[in-house]
C-alpha positions as CSV (number, residue, x, y, z in Angstrom):
1,M,165.7,-47.8,158.6
2,G,162.6,-45.7,157.2
3,T,162.9,-43.5,153.7
4,R,162.4,-40.6,155.9
5,L,166.0,-41.0,158.0
6,Q,167.3,-41.9,155.4
7,R,167.1,-38.7,153.1
8,A,167.6,-36.4,156.2
9,T,170.7,-34.8,154.9
10,T,170.6,-30.8,155.4
11,V,173.8,-29.0,154.5
12,C,173.9,-28.3,158.3
13,S,174.0,-32.3,159.5
14,A,176.6,-32.5,160.9
15,V,178.1,-28.8,161.7
16,A,174.8,-28.8,164.1
17,L,176.2,-31.3,166.1
18,C,179.8,-31.1,166.1
19,F,180.8,-27.3,166.3
20,P,181.3,-25.0,168.7
21,A,178.1,-22.7,168.7
22,A,180.1,-19.5,166.9
23,I,181.5,-21.9,164.2
24,L,177.8,-23.4,163.6
25,L,176.4,-19.7,163.1
26,S,178.7,-19.1,160.7
27,A,178.4,-22.6,158.8
28,C,174.3,-22.3,159.0
29,G,174.3,-18.5,157.6
30,G,173.0,-17.2,160.8
31,D,175.0,-14.6,163.0
32,S,175.1,-14.4,166.6
33,E,171.9,-12.6,167.7
34,A,169.6,-15.1,164.8
35,T,167.4,-17.8,165.9
36,P,168.5,-20.7,163.8
37,Q,166.0,-22.4,161.6
38,T,165.5,-26.1,160.3
39,G,164.8,-26.7,156.7
40,A,165.9,-26.3,153.3
41,A,166.3,-22.9,151.6
42,P,164.0,-22.0,149.1
43,G,164.2,-24.0,145.6
44,A,167.2,-25.9,147.5
45,S,166.5,-30.1,147.8
46,D,168.3,-32.2,149.7
47,A,169.7,-34.4,147.1
48,L,171.5,-31.4,145.4
49,R,172.7,-30.4,148.9
50,Q,174.2,-33.7,149.5
51,A,176.2,-33.8,146.3
52,Y,177.7,-30.7,147.7
53,A,178.6,-31.2,150.8
54,E,179.6,-35.1,151.5
55,H,180.5,-35.6,154.6
56,V,182.2,-39.1,156.2
57,Q,179.7,-41.9,156.9
58,V,180.7,-45.2,158.7
59,L,180.1,-48.1,156.0
60,D,179.5,-52.0,156.6
61,P,182.4,-53.6,156.8
62,R,181.2,-56.9,156.1
63,K,180.2,-55.5,152.0
64,N,183.7,-53.6,151.6
65,G,186.5,-56.1,151.7
66,I,187.5,-56.1,155.0
67,G,189.3,-59.3,156.4
68,R,190.3,-60.2,153.2
69,L,193.6,-61.5,152.3
70,V,194.8,-59.0,149.7
71,P,197.0,-60.6,146.6
72,D,200.0,-59.8,146.6
73,L,200.0,-57.1,144.3
74,A,203.0,-55.9,141.4
75,Y,203.4,-51.9,141.4
76,T,205.8,-49.8,139.6
77,D,207.0,-46.5,141.5
78,I,207.5,-43.1,139.9
79,E,211.4,-43.8,139.5
80,S,210.3,-46.8,137.0
81,K,211.3,-49.2,139.8
82,E,208.9,-52.5,140.0
83,G,207.8,-53.7,143.5
84,H,204.9,-56.0,145.0
85,L,203.2,-55.7,148.0
86,S,205.1,-58.7,149.9
87,D,208.1,-56.3,149.8
88,F,206.6,-54.3,152.8
89,A,205.8,-57.9,154.8
90,Q,208.7,-56.6,157.9
91,A,206.9,-53.7,158.8
92,K,203.9,-53.5,161.3
93,G,201.3,-52.7,158.4
94,L,201.0,-50.9,155.2
95,A,198.8,-47.7,154.7
96,I,197.9,-47.5,150.7
97,I,197.0,-44.1,149.9
98,I,195.4,-43.4,146.8
99,R,196.2,-40.0,144.8
100,D,195.1,-37.5,142.3
101,V,197.0,-34.7,141.7
102,G,194.1,-33.2,139.9
103,C,191.3,-33.7,142.7
104,P,190.9,-30.5,144.6
105,V,189.9,-32.7,147.9
106,S,193.1,-34.9,147.5
107,K,195.1,-31.6,147.8
108,K,193.1,-30.0,150.9
109,I,193.9,-33.8,152.6
110,G,197.2,-33.9,151.6
111,H,199.6,-32.2,154.3
112,A,197.0,-34.2,157.0
113,T,198.0,-37.4,155.5
114,A,201.6,-36.5,155.4
115,R,201.4,-35.5,159.0
116,V,200.3,-39.3,159.7
117,E,203.0,-40.5,157.4
118,A,205.9,-38.9,159.3
119,E,204.0,-39.8,162.9
120,Y,203.9,-43.3,162.2
121,A,206.7,-44.2,159.8
122,A,208.4,-44.0,162.8
123,K,206.4,-46.6,164.2
124,G,207.2,-49.2,161.9
125,I,204.1,-48.5,159.3
126,A,205.1,-48.2,155.7
127,F,203.3,-46.1,153.6
128,L,202.5,-46.7,149.8
129,Y,200.7,-43.7,147.5
130,V,199.1,-44.8,144.4
131,N,198.6,-42.5,141.5
132,L,195.6,-43.7,140.0
133,S,195.0,-40.5,137.5
134,G,196.1,-42.0,134.0
135,V,196.6,-38.0,132.9
136,D,198.9,-36.9,136.2
137,E,202.4,-36.0,134.9
138,A,205.5,-37.3,136.6
139,E,206.7,-33.5,136.8
140,A,203.1,-33.0,138.8
141,M,203.4,-35.9,140.6
142,R,206.7,-35.1,142.2
143,G,205.5,-31.7,142.6
144,E,202.8,-32.9,144.7
145,I,205.4,-35.3,146.7
146,E,207.6,-32.1,147.3
147,T,205.3,-30.2,148.4
148,F,203.3,-32.3,151.1
149,G,206.5,-34.4,151.9
150,F,205.6,-37.2,151.2
151,D,208.5,-39.9,152.1
152,G,206.7,-43.2,151.6
153,T,207.0,-45.2,147.8
154,Y,204.9,-43.2,145.3
155,A,203.3,-45.6,142.8
156,V,202.1,-45.0,139.1
157,D,199.1,-47.0,138.1
158,P,197.2,-45.4,135.2
159,E,195.2,-48.8,134.1
160,A,193.8,-48.6,137.9
161,L,194.6,-52.4,138.4
162,I,195.7,-51.5,142.2
163,G,192.4,-49.3,142.7
164,T,190.4,-52.0,141.0
165,V,191.0,-54.5,143.1
166,L,191.0,-53.2,146.2
167,G,188.0,-51.4,145.5
168,A,188.8,-48.0,145.5
169,K,185.6,-45.4,144.9
170,T,187.2,-42.2,145.2
171,T,190.3,-39.7,144.8
172,T,191.4,-40.3,148.5
173,D,190.8,-43.3,149.4
174,V,192.8,-45.3,152.2
175,F,193.9,-49.0,152.6
176,V,195.5,-50.3,155.2
177,L,196.9,-53.4,155.7
178,D,198.3,-55.8,158.1
179,P,201.8,-57.3,158.3
180,S,199.5,-60.7,156.5
181,R,198.4,-58.5,154.2
182,T,195.0,-58.7,155.2
183,L,192.8,-55.9,154.5
184,V,191.6,-54.1,158.2
185,Y,190.7,-50.3,157.3
186,R,189.4,-48.9,154.1
187,G,188.2,-44.9,154.2
188,A,189.0,-41.6,155.1
189,V,192.2,-40.0,156.7
190,D,189.8,-38.3,159.0
191,D,186.7,-36.2,159.1
192,Q,187.9,-32.3,158.5
193,V,187.6,-32.4,154.7
194,G,184.6,-33.4,152.9
195,R,183.5,-32.7,149.3
196,G,182.6,-29.2,149.3
197,S,182.6,-28.9,153.0
198,V,185.6,-28.2,155.8
199,R,185.3,-28.3,159.2
200,E,187.6,-26.7,161.6
201,K,189.1,-29.5,162.8
202,A,188.7,-33.3,162.6
203,V,186.6,-35.1,164.8
204,H,187.5,-38.6,164.1
205,E,190.9,-39.3,163.0
206,Y,189.7,-42.7,161.2
207,L,193.5,-43.4,159.3
208,K,195.9,-43.3,163.1
209,D,192.8,-44.9,164.8
210,A,193.4,-47.9,162.6
211,L,197.1,-47.8,162.4
212,D,197.4,-47.5,166.2
213,A,195.3,-51.3,166.2
214,V,197.7,-52.8,163.7
215,I,200.7,-52.1,165.9
216,A,198.6,-53.2,168.6
217,C,197.4,-56.2,167.1
218,M,193.9,-55.5,167.9
219,P,190.4,-55.2,165.9
220,V,189.8,-51.6,164.1
221,I,187.0,-50.0,165.8
222,T,185.9,-48.4,162.7
223,P,186.7,-50.8,160.1
224,A,185.0,-49.0,157.1
225,T,183.9,-45.7,155.9
226,T,183.7,-43.6,153.2
227,A,186.7,-41.0,151.6
228,P,184.7,-37.6,150.2
229,G,186.7,-36.7,147.2
230,C,186.6,-37.2,143.4
231,L,184.8,-40.2,142.4
232,L,186.2,-42.9,140.6
233,A,184.9,-45.2,138.1
234,L,186.8,-48.4,138.3
235,D,185.2,-51.7,137.8
236,A,183.8,-53.7,140.7
237,P,186.7,-54.9,144.1
238,S,188.1,-57.9,143.0
239,I,189.3,-59.1,146.5
240,T,189.6,-62.4,146.2
241,E,191.3,-65.4,147.2
242,A,191.8,-68.5,145.3
243,D,189.0,-70.8,144.2
244,A,189.6,-73.3,146.6
245,V,188.5,-71.8,150.2
246,T,191.3,-72.8,152.8
247,Y,191.8,-72.3,156.7
248,H,194.7,-70.4,156.6
249,G,193.6,-68.1,153.4
250,R,190.2,-67.4,154.5
251,V,188.5,-69.5,156.8
252,S,191.6,-68.1,159.4
253,R,190.3,-64.9,159.3
254,I,186.5,-64.9,159.7
255,L,187.2,-66.8,162.8
256,R,190.1,-64.3,164.0
257,D,187.1,-61.2,163.3
258,N,184.0,-62.4,164.3
259,C,184.8,-65.3,166.9
260,I,187.9,-66.1,168.5
261,E,187.1,-62.8,171.0
262,C,185.3,-65.4,172.7
263,H,186.6,-68.9,171.7
264,R,189.9,-68.6,172.8
265,D,191.8,-69.4,176.0
266,G,190.9,-67.6,178.7
267,G,187.5,-66.2,176.9
268,A,183.9,-66.5,177.5
269,G,183.2,-68.9,174.9
270,P,183.2,-72.4,176.0
271,F,185.6,-73.7,173.6
272,S,188.8,-72.6,171.6
273,L,188.8,-72.0,167.8
274,E,192.5,-70.2,167.4
275,T,193.4,-73.2,165.6
276,Y,193.3,-75.3,162.4
277,K,193.3,-78.3,164.7
278,A,190.3,-76.7,166.6
279,A,188.9,-75.3,164.4
280,R,188.3,-78.7,162.1
281,A,187.3,-80.7,165.5
282,K,184.3,-78.6,166.3
283,R,183.4,-78.5,162.7
284,G,180.2,-80.2,163.1
285,M,179.1,-77.4,165.7
286,L,180.1,-74.8,163.1
287,R,177.9,-75.8,160.3
288,F,174.9,-76.0,162.7
289,V,175.4,-72.7,164.3
290,V,176.3,-71.1,161.2
291,D,173.4,-72.8,158.6
292,N,170.9,-71.8,161.2
293,G,172.0,-68.2,162.5
294,V,172.7,-69.3,165.9
295,M,176.3,-67.5,165.9
296,P,177.3,-64.7,165.6
297,P,174.1,-64.3,168.0
298,W,171.7,-61.6,166.4
299,F,168.4,-61.9,166.5
300,L,166.9,-58.7,164.5
301,E,164.3,-58.9,161.7
302,G,165.1,-57.0,158.5
303,E,167.4,-54.7,157.5
304,H,166.9,-51.8,159.9
305,G,169.8,-49.9,161.3
306,P,172.4,-50.1,159.9
307,W,173.7,-51.4,163.2
308,A,177.6,-50.0,164.1
309,N,177.7,-53.8,166.3
310,D,176.2,-55.7,163.9
311,R,177.3,-59.4,164.3
312,R,175.9,-61.0,161.4
313,L,178.4,-63.1,159.4
314,S,177.8,-62.1,155.8
315,A,176.4,-63.8,153.1
316,A,180.1,-64.3,151.3
317,E,181.3,-65.5,154.7
318,K,178.7,-67.8,155.6
319,K,179.2,-69.5,151.9
320,D,182.9,-69.8,152.6
321,L,182.6,-71.2,156.0
322,L,180.3,-73.8,155.3
323,G,181.9,-74.5,151.7
324,W,185.0,-75.0,153.5
325,I,183.3,-77.5,155.5
326,A,181.8,-79.1,152.9
327,A,185.3,-79.5,151.0
328,G,186.5,-81.4,153.7
329,C,188.4,-78.6,155.9
330,P,191.6,-77.9,153.5
331,E,194.3,-76.5,155.7
332,G,196.3,-74.3,152.9
333,D,199.3,-72.8,152.8
334,A,200.4,-71.8,156.5
335,A,202.2,-69.0,155.0
336,Q,198.7,-66.9,154.0
337,A,197.5,-67.0,157.9
338,P,196.1,-63.6,159.3
339,T,197.9,-61.8,162.0
340,P,197.0,-62.9,165.5
341,Y,195.4,-60.6,167.8
342,E,196.5,-60.3,171.1
343,W,193.5,-60.1,173.1
344,S,193.7,-58.5,176.8
345,D,191.6,-59.9,179.5
346,D,192.7,-56.6,181.2
347,W,191.0,-53.3,180.2
348,S,191.4,-52.6,176.8
349,I,190.7,-48.6,177.7
350,G,193.4,-48.2,179.2
351,E,194.0,-47.6,183.0
352,P,190.7,-46.5,184.5
353,D,190.4,-43.2,186.3
354,V,187.5,-44.6,188.4
355,V,186.6,-47.9,189.2
356,F,183.3,-49.5,191.2
357,E,182.6,-53.2,191.7
358,I,179.7,-55.6,192.8
359,P,180.7,-54.8,196.7
360,R,182.0,-58.6,197.4
361,P,182.5,-61.8,195.7
362,V,179.8,-63.8,194.4
363,D,179.9,-67.4,194.6
364,I,178.5,-68.9,191.0
365,P,177.8,-72.7,192.0
366,A,179.2,-74.9,189.7
367,E,175.0,-76.3,188.2
368,G,171.4,-74.6,188.7
369,V,170.4,-71.4,188.0
370,V,171.1,-68.2,189.8
371,D,168.8,-65.5,190.3
372,Y,169.0,-62.2,188.3
373,I,169.8,-59.2,190.9
374,G,171.4,-56.0,191.3
375,Y,174.4,-55.6,193.5
376,L,174.8,-51.8,194.8
377,A,178.6,-50.9,194.2
378,K,179.5,-49.2,197.9
379,E,181.3,-46.2,196.6
380,V,179.4,-43.4,195.0
381,V,181.0,-41.2,191.6
382,P,183.4,-38.9,193.5
383,R,183.3,-35.9,191.4
384,D,181.5,-34.2,188.7
385,M,182.8,-36.4,185.7
386,W,182.7,-36.6,181.6
387,V,183.3,-39.5,180.9
388,Q,184.4,-40.5,177.9
389,K,185.4,-44.4,177.9
390,I,183.5,-46.9,179.7
391,E,184.1,-50.8,179.9
392,V,182.5,-53.6,182.1
393,L,185.1,-56.5,183.1
394,P,184.1,-59.4,184.7
395,T,186.8,-61.2,186.3
396,E,185.3,-65.0,185.3
397,A,183.7,-63.9,181.9
398,Q,182.8,-67.5,181.4
399,V,180.0,-67.2,184.0
400,V,178.9,-63.5,183.0
401,H,176.1,-64.3,180.5
402,H,175.5,-60.4,180.2
403,A,175.3,-57.6,182.6
404,M,173.8,-54.1,182.9
405,V,175.3,-51.2,184.9
406,M,173.2,-48.3,185.7
407,V,173.8,-45.2,187.3
408,R,171.1,-42.9,189.4
409,P,172.1,-39.3,190.4
410,P,171.8,-37.8,194.2
411,Q,168.0,-37.6,194.5
412,G,166.5,-33.9,195.5
413,D,170.1,-32.6,196.1
414,G,170.4,-29.1,195.3
415,G,174.3,-29.4,194.7
416,Y,173.0,-32.5,192.2
417,A,171.0,-30.2,190.4
418,Q,173.3,-27.1,190.3
419,S,175.9,-29.4,188.3
420,L,173.9,-30.7,186.1
421,F,171.7,-28.3,185.2
422,G,174.8,-26.4,184.0
423,N,176.1,-29.1,182.0
424,M,172.8,-30.6,180.3
425,A,170.2,-29.0,177.7
426,S,167.7,-27.5,179.0
427,W,164.8,-29.9,178.7
428,A,167.3,-32.8,179.5
429,R,167.1,-31.5,183.3
430,V,164.8,-33.8,184.9
431,D,165.5,-36.1,187.8
432,S,164.7,-39.1,186.2
433,G,166.2,-41.7,188.9
434,W,168.1,-44.9,186.9
435,Q,169.6,-44.3,183.9
436,F,171.4,-47.2,181.9
437,F,175.1,-46.4,181.9
438,A,176.5,-49.4,180.2
439,G,176.3,-53.6,179.4
440,Y,178.5,-56.4,179.2
441,L,178.0,-59.4,176.7
442,P,180.8,-61.5,175.6
443,G,182.6,-60.1,172.7
444,K,181.1,-56.6,173.5
445,N,183.7,-54.1,172.4
446,A,184.3,-51.0,175.4
447,H,182.5,-48.2,175.2
448,V,184.3,-44.9,173.6
449,Y,182.8,-41.9,172.9
450,A,184.5,-39.9,169.9
451,E,186.9,-37.0,171.2
452,G,184.5,-34.0,171.8
453,S,181.7,-36.2,173.1
454,A,181.6,-37.6,176.7
455,R,178.8,-38.6,179.2
456,F,178.2,-36.6,182.2
457,V,177.7,-38.0,185.9
458,P,177.5,-36.1,188.7
459,A,179.2,-36.4,192.3
460,G,177.2,-38.9,194.6
461,S,175.9,-41.0,191.7
462,E,175.1,-44.1,192.7
463,V,176.1,-47.0,190.7
464,I,174.0,-51.0,190.4
465,F,175.3,-54.1,188.7
466,F,172.7,-56.4,187.5
467,M,174.1,-59.6,186.3
468,H,173.0,-62.5,184.7
469,Y,175.1,-65.5,185.7
470,T,175.3,-69.1,183.9
471,P,177.3,-71.7,186.1
472,N,179.4,-73.7,183.3
473,G,180.4,-77.0,185.8
474,V,183.0,-75.1,187.5
475,R,182.3,-73.4,190.6
476,V,183.8,-69.9,190.9
477,R,183.4,-66.3,192.5
478,D,183.1,-63.5,190.2
479,Q,183.4,-60.0,191.1
480,T,182.6,-57.7,188.0
481,R,183.5,-53.8,187.7
482,V,183.1,-51.5,185.9
483,G,186.5,-48.6,184.6
484,L,185.5,-44.9,183.9
485,V,188.3,-42.8,181.4
486,E,187.5,-38.7,181.9
487,A,187.6,-36.8,179.2
488,K,190.6,-34.4,178.2
489,R,188.5,-31.3,178.0
490,E,185.0,-30.3,178.7
491,P,183.2,-31.8,175.3
492,D,180.9,-29.8,173.0
493,L,178.8,-32.8,172.4
494,V,176.6,-34.6,175.6
495,A,175.4,-38.3,175.6
496,H,172.4,-39.0,177.4
497,S,170.1,-42.1,178.2
498,E,166.6,-42.1,178.8
499,I,164.6,-45.4,179.9
500,I,161.3,-45.9,178.7
501,R,159.0,-48.7,181.1
502,Q,155.6,-49.6,181.0
503,H,155.1,-50.6,184.8
504,K,151.2,-52.2,184.8
505,L,152.4,-55.3,183.3
506,F,150.2,-58.0,184.8
507,L,149.7,-61.5,183.1
508,K,147.2,-64.3,184.6
509,P,148.0,-67.7,184.6
510,G,148.4,-69.4,181.3
511,Q,147.7,-66.2,179.4
512,G,148.6,-66.7,176.0
513,S,149.4,-63.7,173.5
514,T,149.3,-60.4,175.2
515,R,151.0,-56.7,173.7
516,F,151.9,-54.1,176.1
517,S,153.2,-50.8,174.8
518,A,155.0,-47.2,175.9
519,E,156.3,-44.1,174.5
520,F,158.6,-41.5,175.5
521,T,158.0,-37.9,173.5
522,I,162.0,-36.5,172.3
523,P,161.6,-32.9,173.3
524,R,164.3,-31.4,171.4
525,G,166.1,-32.4,168.2
526,V,169.0,-34.7,168.6
527,R,170.9,-37.8,166.8
528,L,169.9,-41.5,168.1
529,R,172.7,-43.5,169.1
530,S,171.5,-46.6,170.5
531,L,168.5,-48.7,171.7
532,T,168.8,-51.8,174.2
533,P,165.4,-54.0,174.5
534,H,164.7,-55.1,178.3
535,M,162.5,-58.2,178.9
536,H,162.6,-61.1,180.8
537,L,161.1,-65.0,180.2
538,R,157.8,-64.3,179.4
539,G,158.7,-62.1,176.7
540,R,158.4,-63.1,173.3
541,T,158.4,-60.2,171.0
542,F,159.8,-56.5,171.1
543,H,159.0,-53.8,168.1
544,I,160.3,-50.2,168.2
545,D,158.8,-47.5,166.0
546,L,159.8,-43.6,165.6
547,V,156.2,-41.6,165.4
548,Q,157.5,-38.3,163.2
549,P,155.5,-35.2,164.4
550,D,153.7,-35.1,161.3
551,G,152.4,-38.8,162.3
552,E,154.9,-40.7,159.9
553,V,155.7,-43.9,161.5
554,E,159.4,-44.9,160.6
555,E,160.4,-48.7,161.8
556,L,163.5,-48.8,164.1
557,L,164.0,-52.2,165.2
558,R,162.0,-55.5,165.2
559,L,162.8,-58.1,167.2
560,P,160.5,-61.2,166.5
561,E,161.7,-63.8,169.1
562,W,163.1,-62.3,172.4
563,D,165.9,-64.5,174.0
564,Q,166.5,-63.6,177.5
565,D,170.1,-65.0,177.5
566,W,171.3,-62.6,174.1
567,Q,170.4,-59.2,174.9
568,F,172.1,-56.4,173.4
569,N,172.1,-52.6,172.9
570,Y,172.2,-52.1,169.2
571,V,174.3,-49.1,168.1
572,F,173.0,-47.0,164.9
573,Q,176.0,-47.0,162.6
574,N,175.0,-43.4,161.2
575,A,173.1,-41.7,164.6
576,P,170.1,-40.6,162.8
577,F,168.5,-37.0,163.5
578,V,164.8,-37.2,165.2
579,P,163.2,-34.3,165.3
580,A,161.7,-32.4,168.5
581,G,158.2,-33.8,169.3
582,S,159.0,-37.0,167.7
583,R,157.7,-39.8,169.7
584,I,159.8,-43.3,170.7
585,H,156.7,-45.8,170.9
586,V,157.4,-49.3,172.0
587,D,155.1,-52.4,171.1
588,A,156.6,-55.6,173.3
589,W,154.1,-59.0,173.1
590,Y,154.3,-61.2,176.4
591,D,153.1,-65.4,176.6
592,N,152.8,-66.8,180.2
593,S,151.1,-70.0,178.7
594,S,152.9,-73.2,178.0
595,A,153.2,-72.7,174.9
596,N,156.3,-70.2,175.3
597,P,159.3,-72.6,175.4
598,N,160.9,-70.2,178.3
599,N,158.2,-70.2,180.7
600,P,159.4,-71.6,184.0
601,D,156.3,-72.1,185.4
602,P,152.8,-71.2,183.2
603,S,150.3,-71.6,186.6
604,R,151.7,-68.5,188.7
605,A,150.4,-65.0,187.4
606,V,153.1,-62.7,186.7
607,K,153.2,-58.9,187.6
608,N,156.2,-56.1,186.5
609,G,159.3,-56.4,188.8
610,P,163.4,-56.6,188.6
611,Q,163.3,-60.7,189.1
612,I,163.6,-62.9,186.4
613,W,160.6,-64.4,187.4
614,D,158.9,-61.1,187.3
615,E,158.4,-59.6,184.2
616,M,159.4,-56.1,182.7
617,L,159.2,-53.8,179.4
618,M,161.9,-51.6,179.6
619,L,163.9,-50.1,176.4
620,A,167.2,-47.4,177.5
621,I,167.6,-45.2,175.1
622,E,170.9,-43.1,174.4
623,W,171.4,-39.7,172.2
624,I,173.6,-37.2,171.1
625,E,172.9,-33.7,171.4
626,P,175.2,-30.4,171.8
627,R,175.5,-28.8,175.1
628,A,173.2,-25.9,176.2
629,G,174.1,-23.0,174.2
630,Y,174.7,-25.3,171.5
631,P,171.6,-25.2,169.3
632,P,171.3,-27.5,166.4
633,C,170.4,-26.1,163.1
634,G,169.2,-28.9,161.2
635,P,168.9,-32.7,160.6
636,R,171.1,-34.9,159.4
637,A,172.6,-38.5,159.8
638,G,176.2,-39.4,160.7
639,P,178.5,-41.2,162.6
640,V,178.4,-40.6,166.4
641,A,180.8,-42.8,168.7
């Protein structure tokens, strides 16, 4: 992201897009009759405001120890009894809670933390409180145990040895370990309390979400966040394994967290990597795809984003994996093996409220090419729906390379207009035809909006599936479905999609590199959630820029080499604020010559069209904004699920 988006942090930030109107106006210093004004108060600086009001931010898990084996650390509890982390091995998971009696933020989250403990201790989770202060008296620590009702083990770590190994940054950090002592979450209890700020209620309950995932033996959706609190000044984190990287100690965790969702029995990948023998047998292919950046698939250039769904291995993961292969693939101690995830080939979002499917099974041949076409579902959306969870689920995952699901509200329907106008912001009340709704890629998680956020779909909307099938040597039949789970209540925030298109595409036979462009103007300040570029076989390069109202240009995305086989929905890790009047500008390059290795026929002219042999310039953008009646009061980047 460009510098402007990174420093957009005025104090009303998250309030503008997460609170009801009355709370919003109070937080922003207005009243019910006032018109909210954006911008900093005279004499105030963004840096100063950020220092006083820090909210939870999503972090890159690859840079924060997620997936590492935590050493069997020793501790001494408040009663001078010694223990080790391995003492909790029989629990379904372990939550390590950093505490500090004197920190005001620690005090504010004390009761919320105790409520989480009471709920999840009954489900088999162990809790270890660790006081790192070095100055808190035993009487004061016992006092907070009694005040908040902590029931777990309370350890005293005046030298901050545990905190240093874990990489604790604040007095409110929480670390969740699964039964194999793998770090699966680090960050905040929830996002209600920040440093210098308090929301009416939490929007994201990060710790509870992580504990639910551990109990279910599933990946944590948001594995790393900041934890606003009093800052610690500890040495650099040192979650490391022994000098010799082994399969059970390190490599199995890398594969579990990055590969096995596809490369497992019944998964979309062509072979399994679930065991030591399987990984060792495929070591040549592993070395090739990791060394050349082919797998995990991710083709963006530079450090734009950052992206919540970034698939790349970290530099340390690449080094460890390639070093393990070079060392002869040592197996190590099986006792250090990670807890395996329990992958499901059924709905991960629970039983959907509504399901749409391709109208009839599609025959996929054993070999050859299957045309990329659309399949219109027989049913339409049965009622006005606020959708909180969306999942696209093939019946034959190994032949579905990717899928794109789009919806189209009823055209020219007064009932549609009435229902949609009542639920969307005024400037978004435009019938724009087909809208991008959801996508599928092998290994892609379901789309789940945070509590209080949802996507509105009016009754009577049509649903269409655009399917890219890739035969794999066996003839099968697929009937992909999309499941929708409705929000429990009408949300404060609405998600909206727009498609940016350039219809005037035409390439002469043999025509070399040619650029086409398209633009869309954002009519109101929003938080940009995701970008989904789309081209066909002649596409080569895709650039997306944000042009600010004052003309300053911010690079959003650079895709140097388009690959029709791998099309991603790029989701911002912390959704940036985009002011009204900004333009999303797209430049795309195409090559219809023989120099393009993906070009099936340089001798034919190519025009805009939906088929794979046609060409297309399309960008689906999704943003989050308050519903009508909840005006924003200032820019800030922040997490939006």
